[in-house]
C-alpha positions as CSV (number, residue, x, y, z in Angstrom):
1,M,-142.4,-93.3,159.7
2,Q,-146.0,-94.6,160.2
3,C,-148.1,-91.5,159.1
4,G,-151.4,-93.3,159.9
5,L,-151.6,-95.5,156.9
6,K,-153.2,-98.9,157.2
7,R,-152.8,-101.9,154.9
8,T,-156.0,-102.1,152.8
9,P,-156.8,-99.9,149.7
10,I,-160.0,-98.8,151.4
11,D,-158.0,-97.5,154.4
12,L,-155.6,-95.8,152.0
13,I,-158.5,-94.0,150.3
14,S,-160.0,-93.0,153.7
15,F,-156.6,-91.7,154.8
16,L,-156.3,-89.7,151.6
17,Q,-159.8,-88.3,151.9
18,D,-159.2,-87.2,155.5
19,N,-155.8,-85.7,154.9
20,F,-155.9,-84.1,151.5
21,N,-158.3,-81.8,149.7
22,F,-160.4,-83.3,146.9
23,H,-158.2,-82.0,144.1
24,T,-155.1,-83.5,145.6
25,F,-157.0,-86.7,146.2
26,A,-158.3,-86.8,142.6
27,A,-154.8,-86.0,141.2
28,I,-153.4,-89.0,143.1
29,I,-156.2,-91.6,142.5
30,T,-157.2,-90.7,138.9
31,P,-153.9,-91.8,137.2
32,L,-153.9,-95.0,139.2
33,Y,-157.4,-95.7,138.1
34,Y,-156.7,-95.0,134.5
35,R,-153.5,-97.2,134.6
36,L,-155.5,-100.1,136.1
37,M,-158.2,-99.7,133.4
38,L,-155.6,-99.6,130.7
39,Q,-154.0,-102.8,132.0
40,I,-157.4,-104.5,132.0
41,I,-158.3,-103.3,128.5
42,L,-154.9,-104.4,127.2
43,M,-155.1,-107.8,128.8
44,M,-158.6,-108.3,127.2
45,A,-157.3,-107.1,123.8
46,A,-154.3,-109.4,124.0
47,G,-156.6,-112.3,124.8
48,I,-159.0,-111.5,122.0
49,A,-156.0,-111.2,119.5
50,T,-154.6,-114.5,120.7
51,G,-158.0,-116.2,120.3
52,W,-158.4,-114.7,116.9
53,L,-154.9,-115.9,115.8
54,L,-155.5,-119.4,117.2
55,R,-159.1,-119.8,116.1
56,Q,-158.2,-122.6,113.6
57,H,-156.9,-124.8,116.4
58,T,-159.0,-126.6,119.1
59,F,-157.7,-126.7,122.6
60,K,-159.8,-129.1,124.6
61,W,-157.8,-128.3,127.8
62,I,-158.9,-124.6,127.8
63,D,-162.2,-125.4,129.5
64,V,-160.4,-127.4,132.3
65,L,-157.8,-124.7,132.7
66,L,-160.4,-121.9,133.0
67,T,-162.4,-124.0,135.6
68,V,-159.2,-124.6,137.7
69,L,-158.3,-120.9,137.5
70,V,-161.7,-119.7,138.5
71,W,-161.7,-122.1,141.5
72,A,-158.2,-121.0,142.5
73,L,-159.4,-117.3,142.2
74,L,-162.4,-118.0,144.4
75,F,-160.2,-119.9,146.9
76,F,-157.7,-117.0,147.2
77,L,-160.5,-114.5,147.5
78,G,-161.8,-116.5,150.4
79,V,-158.3,-116.5,152.0
80,E,-158.2,-112.7,151.6
81,V,-161.6,-112.3,153.2
82,G,-160.7,-114.7,156.0
83,M,-157.6,-112.6,156.8
84,N,-159.5,-109.3,157.0
85,E,-160.8,-108.9,160.5
86,N,-163.2,-106.0,159.6
87,V,-165.0,-108.2,157.1
88,L,-165.2,-111.1,159.5
89,K,-166.6,-108.9,162.2
90,S,-169.4,-107.6,159.9
91,L,-170.0,-110.9,158.2
92,N,-173.5,-111.3,159.6
93,S,-174.8,-108.0,158.2
94,L,-172.8,-108.4,155.0
95,G,-173.9,-112.0,154.5
96,M,-177.6,-111.1,154.9
97,E,-177.2,-108.1,152.5
98,A,-175.5,-110.3,150.0
99,L,-178.1,-113.0,150.3
100,L,-180.9,-110.5,149.8
101,L,-179.2,-108.9,146.7
102,S,-178.5,-112.3,145.1
103,A,-182.0,-113.6,145.8
104,A,-183.5,-110.4,144.3
105,G,-181.2,-110.6,141.3
106,T,-182.1,-114.3,140.7
107,A,-185.9,-113.6,141.1
108,G,-185.7,-110.7,138.7
109,S,-183.8,-112.7,136.1
110,I,-186.3,-115.5,136.4
111,A,-189.3,-113.1,136.1
112,L,-187.8,-111.3,133.1
113,A,-186.8,-114.6,131.3
114,W,-190.4,-115.9,131.9
115,A,-191.9,-112.7,130.6
116,L,-189.7,-112.8,127.5
117,W,-190.4,-116.4,126.9
118,K,-194.2,-115.7,127.0
119,Y,-193.8,-112.7,124.7
120,I,-191.8,-114.7,122.1
121,K,-194.2,-117.6,122.2
122,R,-197.2,-115.3,121.9
123,R,-195.6,-113.5,118.9
124,E,-194.7,-116.8,117.2
125,G,-198.2,-118.1,117.9
126,G,-196.8,-121.3,119.3
127,E,-197.6,-123.3,122.4
128,E,-196.6,-121.9,125.8
129,K,-194.9,-124.9,127.2
130,P,-191.4,-124.4,128.6
């Protein structure tokens, strides 16, 4: 039985919003959200506890492992985006919006870092060379 559901979580949320009232929708989504947040918090806590227990040891391979895992995560994110036709169709507008947001975020970070640097140097009475 098909019942109009599509494959992505966004489509599932849209289906639920269209076919259920808000209270039913909230009753279904809220426990899923809290369970996901609990899983994330527990994984972070387990990592912190493991790091605290192993703080006396040095693992030189951790940096390499983290780098490989981040690259793998980015690769599989790209695979998922490449498989989503809706994203590919709207890539021009999404790409421009992402470019503008990242450029604005970078410009804001540079401006605030520069202002903070000037403030600290002025307060210390030192030179203003970067």
